[in-house]
mmCIF file as gemmi writes it, N, C-alpha and C atoms, coordinates in Angstrom:
data_model
loop_
_atom_site.group_PDB
_atom_site.id
_atom_site.type_symbol
_atom_site.label_atom_id
_atom_site.label_alt_id
_atom_site.label_comp_id
_atom_site.label_asym_id
_atom_site.label_entity_id
_atom_site.label_seq_id
_atom_site.pdbx_PDB_ins_code
_atom_site.Cartn_x
_atom_site.Cartn_y
_atom_site.Cartn_z
_atom_site.occupancy
_atom_site.B_iso_or_equiv
_atom_site.pdbx_formal_charge
_atom_site.auth_seq_id
_atom_site.auth_asym_id
_atom_site.pdbx_PDB_model_num
ATOM 1 N N . UNK Axp A 1 ? -1.948 12.27 4.028 1 0 ? 1 A 1
ATOM 2 C CA . UNK Axp A 1 ? -1.844 12.335 5.787 1 0 ? 1 A 1
ATOM 3 C C . UNK Axp A 1 ? 0.035 11.894 5.888 1 0 ? 1 A 1
ATOM 4 N N . UNK Axp A 2 ? 0.055 10.733 5.741 1 0 ? 2 A 1
ATOM 5 C CA . UNK Axp A 2 ? 1.148 9.823 5.969 1 0 ? 2 A 1
ATOM 6 C C . UNK Axp A 2 ? 2.512 10.366 4.636 1 0 ? 2 A 1
ATOM 7 N N . UNK Axp A 3 ? 2.342 11.505 3.747 1 0 ? 3 A 1
ATOM 8 C CA . UNK Axp A 3 ? 2.918 11.658 3.361 1 0 ? 3 A 1
ATOM 9 C C . UNK Axp A 3 ? 3.742 12.423 4.216 1 0 ? 3 A 1
ATOM 10 N N . UNK Axp A 4 ? 3.21 13.472 5.323 1 0 ? 4 A 1
ATOM 11 C CA . UNK Axp A 4 ? 3.607 14.431 4.998 1 0 ? 4 A 1
ATOM 12 C C . UNK Axp A 4 ? 4.849 14.092 6.439 1 0 ? 4 A 1
ATOM 13 N N . UNK Axp A 5 ? 5.051 12.724 6.694 1 0 ? 5 A 1
ATOM 14 C CA . UNK Axp A 5 ? 5.414 11.926 8.371 1 0 ? 5 A 1
ATOM 15 C C . UNK Axp A 5 ? 7.081 11.711 7.465 1 0 ? 5 A 1
ATOM 16 N N . UNK Axp A 6 ? 7.841 11.276 8.214 1 0 ? 6 A 1
ATOM 17 C CA . UNK Axp A 6 ? 9.071 11.239 8.299 1 0 ? 6 A 1
ATOM 18 C C . UNK Axp A 6 ? 9.272 9.477 8.035 1 0 ? 6 A 1
ATOM 19 N N . UNK Axp A 7 ? 10.411 8.998 7.774 1 0 ? 7 A 1
ATOM 20 C CA . UNK Axp A 7 ? 10.533 7.721 7.694 1 0 ? 7 A 1
ATOM 21 C C . UNK Axp A 7 ? 10.053 6.841 8.518 1 0 ? 7 A 1
ATOM 22 N N . UNK Axp A 8 ? 10.55 7.42 9.84 1 0 ? 8 A 1
ATOM 23 C CA . UNK Axp A 8 ? 10.793 7.153 11.424 1 0 ? 8 A 1
ATOM 24 C C . UNK Axp A 8 ? 9.669 7.072 12.24 1 0 ? 8 A 1
ATOM 25 N N . UNK Axp A 9 ? 8.964 8.253 11.589 1 0 ? 9 A 1
ATOM 26 C CA . UNK Axp A 9 ? 7.329 8.262 11.731 1 0 ? 9 A 1
ATOM 27 C C . UNK Axp A 9 ? 6.293 7.186 11.428 1 0 ? 9 A 1
ATOM 28 N N . UNK Axp A 10 ? 6.475 7.12 10.757 1 0 ? 10 A 1
ATOM 29 C CA . UNK Axp A 10 ? 5.992 6.041 9.846 1 0 ? 10 A 1
ATOM 30 C C . UNK Axp A 10 ? 5.918 4.512 10.545 1 0 ? 10 A 1
ATOM 31 N N . UNK Axp A 11 ? 7.305 4.351 10.765 1 0 ? 11 A 1
ATOM 32 C CA . UNK Axp A 11 ? 7.281 2.807 11.409 1 0 ? 11 A 1
ATOM 33 C C . UNK Axp A 11 ? 7.278 2.97 12.575 1 0 ? 11 A 1
ATOM 34 N N . UNK Axp A 12 ? 7.232 4.064 12.861 1 0 ? 12 A 1
ATOM 35 C CA . UNK Axp A 12 ? 6.767 3.974 14.904 1 0 ? 12 A 1
ATOM 36 C C . UNK Axp A 12 ? 5.124 3.703 14.466 1 0 ? 12 A 1
ATOM 37 N N . UNK Axp A 13 ? 4.673 4.497 13.858 1 0 ? 13 A 1
ATOM 38 C CA . UNK Axp A 13 ? 3.172 4.235 13.983 1 0 ? 13 A 1
ATOM 39 C C . UNK Axp A 13 ? 2.472 3.394 13.252 1 0 ? 13 A 1
ATOM 40 N N . UNK Axp A 14 ? 3.367 2.586 12.234 1 0 ? 14 A 1
ATOM 41 C CA . UNK Axp A 14 ? 3.721 1.033 11.729 1 0 ? 14 A 1
ATOM 42 C C . UNK Axp A 14 ? 3.728 -0.062 13.286 1 0 ? 14 A 1
ATOM 43 N N . UNK Axp A 15 ? 4.389 -0.108 14.31 1 0 ? 15 A 1
ATOM 44 C CA . UNK Axp A 15 ? 4.2 -0.609 15.031 1 0 ? 15 A 1
ATOM 45 C C . UNK Axp A 15 ? 3.681 -0.551 16.258 1 0 ? 15 A 1
ATOM 46 N N . UNK Axp A 16 ? 3.024 0.624 16.312 1 0 ? 16 A 1
ATOM 47 C CA . UNK Axp A 16 ? 2.045 0.873 17.261 1 0 ? 16 A 1
ATOM 48 C C . UNK Axp A 16 ? 0.862 0.512 16.762 1 0 ? 16 A 1
ATOM 49 N N . UNK Axp A 17 ? 0.44 0.143 15.379 1 0 ? 17 A 1
ATOM 50 C CA . UNK Axp A 17 ? -0.405 -0.276 15.333 1 0 ? 17 A 1
ATOM 51 C C . UNK Axp A 17 ? -0.644 -1.957 14.795 1 0 ? 17 A 1
ATOM 52 N N . UNK Axp A 18 ? 0.531 -2.263 14.776 1 0 ? 18 A 1
ATOM 53 C CA . UNK Axp A 18 ? 0.574 -3.766 14.74 1 0 ? 18 A 1
ATOM 54 C C . UNK Axp A 18 ? 0.701 -4.31 16.397 1 0 ? 18 A 1
ATOM 55 N N . UNK Axp A 19 ? 1.179 -3.795 17.245 1 0 ? 19 A 1
ATOM 56 C CA . UNK Axp A 19 ? 0.939 -4.052 19.004 1 0 ? 19 A 1
ATOM 57 C C . UNK Axp A 19 ? -1.084 -4.161 18.859 1 0 ? 19 A 1
ATOM 58 N N . UNK Axp A 20 ? -1.38 -3.154 18.586 1 0 ? 20 A 1
ATOM 59 C CA . UNK Axp A 20 ? -3.318 -2.904 19.083 1 0 ? 20 A 1
ATOM 60 C C . UNK Axp A 20 ? -3.586 -4.209 17.922 1 0 ? 20 A 1
ATOM 61 N N . UNK Axp A 21 ? -3.155 -4.08 17.077 1 0 ? 21 A 1
ATOM 62 C CA . UNK Axp A 21 ? -4.256 -5.059 15.866 1 0 ? 21 A 1
ATOM 63 C C . UNK Axp A 21 ? -3.507 -6.219 15.838 1 0 ? 21 A 1
ATOM 64 N N . UNK Axp A 22 ? -4.208 -6.941 16.738 1 0 ? 22 A 1
ATOM 65 C CA . UNK Axp A 22 ? -3.428 -8.36 17.561 1 0 ? 22 A 1
ATOM 66 C C . UNK Axp A 22 ? -3.986 -9.447 16.612 1 0 ? 22 A 1
ATOM 67 N N . UNK Axp A 23 ? -4.805 -9.841 15.655 1 0 ? 23 A 1
ATOM 68 C CA . UNK Axp A 23 ? -5.026 -10.511 14.839 1 0 ? 23 A 1
ATOM 69 C C . UNK Axp A 23 ? -4.254 -9.975 13.281 1 0 ? 23 A 1
ATOM 70 N N . UNK Axp A 24 ? -3.981 -9.011 13.081 1 0 ? 24 A 1
ATOM 71 C CA . UNK Axp A 24 ? -3.108 -8.693 11.692 1 0 ? 24 A 1
ATOM 72 C C . UNK Axp A 24 ? -4.273 -8.707 11.03 1 0 ? 24 A 1
ATOM 73 N N . UNK Axp A 25 ? -5.513 -8.061 10.59 1 0 ? 25 A 1
ATOM 74 C CA . UNK Axp A 25 ? -6.483 -8.22 9.565 1 0 ? 25 A 1
ATOM 75 C C . UNK Axp A 25 ? -6.068 -6.421 9.352 1 0 ? 25 A 1
ATOM 76 N N . UNK Axp A 26 ? -5.651 -5.59 9.628 1 0 ? 26 A 1
ATOM 77 C CA . UNK Axp A 26 ? -5.46 -4.45 9.192 1 0 ? 26 A 1
ATOM 78 C C . UNK Axp A 26 ? -6.776 -3.313 9.717 1 0 ? 26 A 1
ATOM 79 N N . UNK Axp A 27 ? -6.97 -3.784 11.188 1 0 ? 27 A 1
ATOM 80 C CA . UNK Axp A 27 ? -8.075 -3.218 11.422 1 0 ? 27 A 1
ATOM 81 C C . UNK Axp A 27 ? -8.112 -2.956 13.215 1 0 ? 27 A 1
ATOM 82 N N . UNK Axp A 28 ? -8.496 -2.112 13.952 1 0 ? 28 A 1
ATOM 83 C CA . UNK Axp A 28 ? -8.261 -2.595 15.483 1 0 ? 28 A 1
ATOM 84 C C . UNK Axp A 28 ? -9.639 -2.077 16.278 1 0 ? 28 A 1
ATOM 85 N N . UNK Axp A 29 ? -10.108 -3.208 16.929 1 0 ? 29 A 1
ATOM 86 C CA . UNK Axp A 29 ? -11.588 -3.352 17.278 1 0 ? 29 A 1
ATOM 87 C C . UNK Axp A 29 ? -11.563 -3.103 18.796 1 0 ? 29 A 1
ATOM 88 N N . UNK Axp A 30 ? -12.514 -2.668 19.553 1 0 ? 30 A 1
ATOM 89 C CA . UNK Axp A 30 ? -12.913 -2.787 21.083 1 0 ? 30 A 1
ATOM 90 C C . UNK Axp A 30 ? -12.314 -3.557 21.305 1 0 ? 30 A 1
ATOM 91 N N . UNK Axp A 31 ? -12.405 -4.756 20.943 1 0 ? 31 A 1
ATOM 92 C CA . UNK Axp A 31 ? -12.025 -6.342 21.728 1 0 ? 31 A 1
ATOM 93 C C . UNK Axp A 31 ? -10.169 -5.809 21.799 1 0 ? 31 A 1
ATOM 94 N N . UNK Axp A 32 ? -9.412 -5.698 20.561 1 0 ? 32 A 1
ATOM 95 C CA . UNK Axp A 32 ? -8.311 -5.838 20.603 1 0 ? 32 A 1
ATOM 96 C C . UNK Axp A 32 ? -7.612 -4.632 21.466 1 0 ? 32 A 1
ATOM 97 N N . UNK Axp A 33 ? -8.05 -3.66 21.678 1 0 ? 33 A 1
ATOM 98 C CA . UNK Axp A 33 ? -8.003 -2.632 22.586 1 0 ? 33 A 1
ATOM 99 C C . UNK Axp A 33 ? -8.09 -3.017 23.987 1 0 ? 33 A 1
ATOM 100 N N . UNK Axp A 34 ? -8.776 -4.104 24.225 1 0 ? 34 A 1
ATOM 101 C CA . UNK Axp A 34 ? -9.333 -4.604 25.639 1 0 ? 34 A 1
ATOM 102 C C . UNK Axp A 34 ? -7.948 -5.529 25.782 1 0 ? 34 A 1
ATOM 103 N N . UNK Axp A 35 ? -7.773 -5.828 24.525 1 0 ? 35 A 1
ATOM 104 C CA . UNK Axp A 35 ? -6.874 -6.903 24.964 1 0 ? 35 A 1
ATOM 105 C C . UNK Axp A 35 ? -5.497 -6.536 25.732 1 0 ? 35 A 1
ATOM 106 N N . UNK Axp A 36 ? -5.055 -5.083 24.792 1 0 ? 36 A 1
ATOM 107 C CA . UNK Axp A 36 ? -3.628 -4.305 24.91 1 0 ? 36 A 1
ATOM 108 C C . UNK Axp A 36 ? -3.771 -3.969 26.384 1 0 ? 36 A 1
ATOM 109 N N . UNK Axp A 37 ? -5.041 -3.059 27.16 1 0 ? 37 A 1
ATOM 110 C CA . UNK Axp A 37 ? -5.429 -2.523 28.254 1 0 ? 37 A 1
ATOM 111 C C . UNK Axp A 37 ? -4.961 -4.201 29.185 1 0 ? 37 A 1
ATOM 112 N N . UNK Axp A 38 ? -5.796 -5.035 28.844 1 0 ? 38 A 1
ATOM 113 C CA . UNK Axp A 38 ? -5.519 -6.504 30.009 1 0 ? 38 A 1
ATOM 114 C C . UNK Axp A 38 ? -3.767 -6.669 30.074 1 0 ? 38 A 1
ATOM 115 N N . UNK Axp A 39 ? -2.987 -6.798 28.447 1 0 ? 39 A 1
ATOM 116 C CA . UNK Axp A 39 ? -1.671 -7.153 29.2 1 0 ? 39 A 1
ATOM 117 C C . UNK Axp A 39 ? -1.121 -6.229 30.144 1 0 ? 39 A 1
ATOM 118 N N . UNK Axp A 40 ? -1.549 -4.292 29.779 1 0 ? 40 A 1
ATOM 119 C CA . UNK Axp A 40 ? -0.824 -3.407 30.848 1 0 ? 40 A 1
ATOM 120 C C . UNK Axp A 40 ? -1.442 -3.477 32.312 1 0 ? 40 A 1
ATOM 121 N N . UNK Axp A 41 ? -2.415 -5.239 32.483 1 0 ? 41 A 1
ATOM 122 C CA . UNK Axp A 41 ? -2.586 -5.243 33.678 1 0 ? 41 A 1
ATOM 123 C C . UNK Axp A 41 ? -4.359 -4.725 34.521 1 0 ? 41 A 1
ATOM 124 N N . UNK Axp A 42 ? -5.08 -4.123 33.152 1 0 ? 42 A 1
ATOM 125 C CA . UNK Axp A 42 ? -6.284 -4.021 33.465 1 0 ? 42 A 1
ATOM 126 C C . UNK Axp A 42 ? -7.189 -5.152 33.471 1 0 ? 42 A 1
ATOM 127 N N . UNK Axp A 43 ? -7.98 -5.184 33.863 1 0 ? 43 A 1
ATOM 128 C CA . UNK Axp A 43 ? -9.232 -6.461 33.315 1 0 ? 43 A 1
ATOM 129 C C . UNK Axp A 43 ? -10.617 -5.835 33.327 1 0 ? 43 A 1
ATOM 130 N N . UNK Axp A 44 ? -10.878 -4.927 31.996 1 0 ? 44 A 1
ATOM 131 C CA . UNK Axp A 44 ? -12.384 -4.693 31.573 1 0 ? 44 A 1
ATOM 132 C C . UNK Axp A 44 ? -13.01 -6.073 30.892 1 0 ? 44 A 1
ATOM 133 N N . UNK Axp A 45 ? -14.221 -5.665 31.51 1 0 ? 45 A 1
ATOM 134 C CA . UNK Axp A 45 ? -15.016 -6.592 30.734 1 0 ? 45 A 1
ATOM 135 C C . UNK Axp A 45 ? -15.562 -5.838 29.169 1 0 ? 45 A 1
ATOM 136 N N . UNK Axp A 46 ? -16.313 -6.992 28.727 1 0 ? 46 A 1
ATOM 137 C CA . UNK Axp A 46 ? -16.664 -6.732 27.558 1 0 ? 46 A 1
ATOM 138 C C . UNK Axp A 46 ? -17.47 -5.314 27.476 1 0 ? 46 A 1
ATOM 139 N N . UNK Axp A 47 ? -18.72 -5.486 28.264 1 0 ? 47 A 1
ATOM 140 C CA . UNK Axp A 47 ? -19.895 -4.583 28.71 1 0 ? 47 A 1
ATOM 141 C C . UNK Axp A 47 ? -19.067 -3.088 29.37 1 0 ? 47 A 1
ATOM 142 N N . UNK Axp A 48 ? -17.806 -3.477 30.385 1 0 ? 48 A 1
ATOM 143 C CA . UNK Axp A 48 ? -16.835 -2.384 30.716 1 0 ? 48 A 1
ATOM 144 C C . UNK Axp A 48 ? -16.398 -1.986 28.974 1 0 ? 48 A 1
ATOM 145 N N . UNK Axp A 49 ? -16.014 -2.546 28.38 1 0 ? 49 A 1
ATOM 146 C CA . UNK Axp A 49 ? -15.212 -1.778 27.428 1 0 ? 49 A 1
ATOM 147 C C . UNK Axp A 49 ? -16.122 -0.797 25.785 1 0 ? 49 A 1
ATOM 148 N N . UNK Axp A 50 ? -17.294 -1.3 26.153 1 0 ? 50 A 1
ATOM 149 C CA . UNK Axp A 50 ? -18.583 -0.761 25.042 1 0 ? 50 A 1
ATOM 150 C C . UNK Axp A 50 ? -18.771 0.703 26.382 1 0 ? 50 A 1
ATOM 151 N N . UNK Axp A 51 ? -19.074 0.581 27.322 1 0 ? 51 A 1
ATOM 152 C CA . UNK Axp A 51 ? -19.199 1.609 28.346 1 0 ? 51 A 1
ATOM 153 C C . UNK Axp A 51 ? -18.152 3.03 28.597 1 0 ? 51 A 1
ATOM 154 N N . UNK Axp A 52 ? -17.137 2.181 28.262 1 0 ? 52 A 1
ATOM 155 C CA . UNK Axp A 52 ? -15.359 3.016 28.797 1 0 ? 52 A 1
ATOM 156 C C . UNK Axp A 52 ? -15.582 4.072 27.43 1 0 ? 52 A 1
ATOM 157 N N . UNK Axp A 53 ? -13.929 5.368 27.583 1 0 ? 53 A 1
ATOM 158 C CA . UNK Axp A 53 ? -13.658 5.735 26.768 1 0 ? 53 A 1
ATOM 159 C C . UNK Axp A 53 ? -12.947 4.83 25.463 1 0 ? 53 A 1
ATOM 160 N N . UNK Axp A 54 ? -12.939 4.052 25.724 1 0 ? 54 A 1
ATOM 161 C CA . UNK Axp A 54 ? -12.645 3.004 24.749 1 0 ? 54 A 1
ATOM 162 C C . UNK Axp A 54 ? -12.92 3.165 23.667 1 0 ? 54 A 1
ATOM 163 N N . UNK Axp A 55 ? -14.134 2.438 23.262 1 0 ? 55 A 1
ATOM 164 C CA . UNK Axp A 55 ? -15.244 2.846 22.793 1 0 ? 55 A 1
ATOM 165 C C . UNK Axp A 55 ? -15.871 3.873 22.014 1 0 ? 55 A 1
ATOM 166 N N . UNK Axp A 56 ? -15.553 4.892 22.738 1 0 ? 56 A 1
ATOM 167 C CA . UNK Axp A 56 ? -15.392 6.137 22.373 1 0 ? 56 A 1
ATOM 168 C C . UNK Axp A 56 ? -14.141 6.77 21.575 1 0 ? 56 A 1
ATOM 169 N N . UNK Axp A 57 ? -13.213 6.611 21.755 1 0 ? 57 A 1
ATOM 170 C CA . UNK Axp A 57 ? -11.77 6.538 21.04 1 0 ? 57 A 1
ATOM 171 C C . UNK Axp A 57 ? -12.577 6.049 19.714 1 0 ? 57 A 1
ATOM 172 N N . UNK Axp A 58 ? -12.762 4.257 19.691 1 0 ? 58 A 1
ATOM 173 C CA . UNK Axp A 58 ? -12.986 4.181 18.425 1 0 ? 58 A 1
ATOM 174 C C . UNK Axp A 58 ? -13.846 4.677 17.255 1 0 ? 58 A 1
ATOM 175 N N . UNK Axp A 59 ? -15.114 5.554 18.016 1 0 ? 59 A 1
ATOM 176 C CA . UNK Axp A 59 ? -15.893 5.968 17.254 1 0 ? 59 A 1
ATOM 177 C C . UNK Axp A 59 ? -15.181 7.368 16.701 1 0 ? 59 A 1
ATOM 178 N N . UNK Axp A 60 ? -14.659 8.031 18.073 1 0 ? 60 A 1
ATOM 179 C CA . UNK Axp A 60 ? -14.11 9.1 17.248 1 0 ? 60 A 1
ATOM 180 C C . UNK Axp A 60 ? -13.103 9.001 15.961 1 0 ? 60 A 1
ATOM 181 N N . UNK Axp A 61 ? -12.229 7.869 16.024 1 0 ? 61 A 1
ATOM 182 C CA . UNK Axp A 61 ? -11.362 7.806 15.119 1 0 ? 61 A 1
ATOM 183 C C . UNK Axp A 61 ? -11.852 7.169 13.835 1 0 ? 61 A 1
ATOM 184 N N . UNK Axp A 62 ? -12.972 5.943 14.251 1 0 ? 62 A 1
ATOM 185 C CA . UNK Axp A 62 ? -13.81 5.524 13.211 1 0 ? 62 A 1
ATOM 186 C C . UNK Axp A 62 ? -14.377 6.088 11.598 1 0 ? 62 A 1
ATOM 187 N N . UNK Axp A 63 ? -13.468 6.851 10.863 1 0 ? 63 A 1
ATOM 188 C CA . UNK Axp A 63 ? -13.97 7.887 9.724 1 0 ? 63 A 1
ATOM 189 C C . UNK Axp A 63 ? -15.044 7.068 9.143 1 0 ? 63 A 1
ATOM 190 N N . UNK Axp A 64 ? -14.818 5.923 8.383 1 0 ? 64 A 1
ATOM 191 C CA . UNK Axp A 64 ? -15.514 5.076 7.781 1 0 ? 64 A 1
ATOM 192 C C . UNK Axp A 64 ? -16.766 4.54 8.085 1 0 ? 64 A 1
ATOM 193 N N . UNK Axp A 65 ? -16.809 4.816 9.746 1 0 ? 65 A 1
ATOM 194 C CA . UNK Axp A 65 ? -17.781 3.928 10.04 1 0 ? 65 A 1
ATOM 195 C C . UNK Axp A 65 ? -17.756 2.541 10.385 1 0 ? 65 A 1
ATOM 196 N N . UNK Axp A 66 ? -16.964 1.942 10.207 1 0 ? 66 A 1
ATOM 197 C CA . UNK Axp A 66 ? -17.132 -0.016 10.149 1 0 ? 66 A 1
ATOM 198 C C . UNK Axp A 66 ? -17.21 0.051 11.472 1 0 ? 66 A 1
ATOM 199 N N . UNK Axp A 67 ? -16.978 0.71 12.348 1 0 ? 67 A 1
ATOM 200 C CA . UNK Axp A 67 ? -16.96 0.102 13.928 1 0 ? 67 A 1
ATOM 201 C C . UNK Axp A 67 ? -15.426 -0.657 14.009 1 0 ? 67 A 1
ATOM 202 N N . UNK Axp A 68 ? -14.407 -0.22 13.285 1 0 ? 68 A 1
ATOM 203 C CA . UNK Axp A 68 ? -13.124 -0.223 13.329 1 0 ? 68 A 1
ATOM 204 C C . UNK Axp A 68 ? -12.087 0.608 13.234 1 0 ? 68 A 1
ATOM 205 N N . UNK Axp A 69 ? -11.251 0.696 13.42 1 0 ? 69 A 1
ATOM 206 C CA . UNK Axp A 69 ? -10.092 1.581 13.051 1 0 ? 69 A 1
ATOM 207 C C . UNK Axp A 69 ? -8.855 1.257 12.243 1 0 ? 69 A 1
ATOM 208 N N . UNK Axp A 70 ? -8.905 1.847 11.097 1 0 ? 70 A 1
ATOM 209 C CA . UNK Axp A 70 ? -7.927 1.32 10.082 1 0 ? 70 A 1
ATOM 210 C C . UNK Axp A 70 ? -6.232 2.265 10.486 1 0 ? 70 A 1
ATOM 211 N N . UNK Axp A 71 ? -5.842 1.672 9.574 1 0 ? 71 A 1
ATOM 212 C CA . UNK Axp A 71 ? -4.52 2.371 9.742 1 0 ? 71 A 1
ATOM 213 C C . UNK Axp A 71 ? -4.33 3.175 9.465 1 0 ? 71 A 1
ATOM 214 N N . UNK Axp A 72 ? -5.224 4.192 8.673 1 0 ? 72 A 1
ATOM 215 C CA . UNK Axp A 72 ? -4.938 5.589 8.009 1 0 ? 72 A 1
ATOM 216 C C . UNK Axp A 72 ? -5.799 6.397 9.047 1 0 ? 72 A 1
ATOM 217 N N . UNK Axp A 73 ? -6.688 5.581 9.714 1 0 ? 73 A 1
ATOM 218 C CA . UNK Axp A 73 ? -7.583 6.259 10.772 1 0 ? 73 A 1
ATOM 219 C C . UNK Axp A 73 ? -7.005 6.5 11.739 1 0 ? 73 A 1
ATOM 220 N N . UNK Axp A 74 ? -5.84 5.466 12.409 1 0 ? 74 A 1
ATOM 221 C CA . UNK Axp A 74 ? -5.47 5.103 13.108 1 0 ? 74 A 1
ATOM 222 C C . UNK Axp A 74 ? -4.129 6.611 13.229 1 0 ? 74 A 1
ATOM 223 N N . UNK Axp A 75 ? -4.025 6.943 12.324 1 0 ? 75 A 1
ATOM 224 C CA . UNK Axp A 75 ? -2.478 7.477 11.709 1 0 ? 75 A 1
ATOM 225 C C . UNK Axp A 75 ? -2.85 9.122 11.571 1 0 ? 75 A 1
ATOM 226 N N . UNK Axp A 76 ? -4.165 9.335 11.197 1 0 ? 76 A 1
ATOM 227 C CA . UNK Axp A 76 ? -4.541 10.387 11.102 1 0 ? 76 A 1
ATOM 228 C C . UNK Axp A 76 ? -5.478 10.944 12.854 1 0 ? 76 A 1
ATOM 229 N N . UNK Axp A 77 ? -5.682 9.851 13.618 1 0 ? 77 A 1
ATOM 230 C CA . UNK Axp A 77 ? -5.831 10.351 14.905 1 0 ? 77 A 1
ATOM 231 C C . UNK Axp A 77 ? -4.618 10.584 15.267 1 0 ? 77 A 1
ATOM 232 N N . UNK Axp A 78 ? -3.566 10.103 15.558 1 0 ? 78 A 1
ATOM 233 C CA . UNK Axp A 78 ? -1.86 10.215 16.113 1 0 ? 78 A 1
ATOM 234 C C . UNK Axp A 78 ? -1.628 11.791 15.653 1 0 ? 78 A 1
ATOM 235 N N . UNK Axp A 79 ? -1.954 11.98 14.394 1 0 ? 79 A 1
ATOM 236 C CA . UNK Axp A 79 ? -1.512 13.277 14.254 1 0 ? 79 A 1
ATOM 237 C C . UNK Axp A 79 ? -2.033 14.743 13.889 1 0 ? 79 A 1
ATOM 238 N N . UNK Axp A 80 ? -3.518 14.257 14.555 1 0 ? 80 A 1
ATOM 239 C CA . UNK Axp A 80 ? -4.145 15.222 14.741 1 0 ? 80 A 1
ATOM 240 C C . UNK Axp A 80 ? -4.533 15.798 16.284 1 0 ? 80 A 1
ATOM 241 N N . UNK Axp A 81 ? -4.058 15.556 16.62 1 0 ? 81 A 1
ATOM 242 C CA . UNK Axp A 81 ? -3.469 15.611 18.637 1 0 ? 81 A 1
ATOM 243 C C . UNK Axp A 81 ? -3.195 16.505 18.976 1 0 ? 81 A 1
């Protein structure tokens, strides 16, 4: 999948992924998406995050079913839109 992207696109996707992956462990969790939302002025509780579309987005992109979105899943989600 990533081999079909330009170097510029890969760099942009990697930068975006790193913004979401707050702890740098290579995966985006629901909690990390909540942190990003809070930085944008929203204030969802953990319960709201589980009930919101955020959790649905994670599940839709989470190909391997581990409850997180890794870089490959992130790229796949972006290019398949």
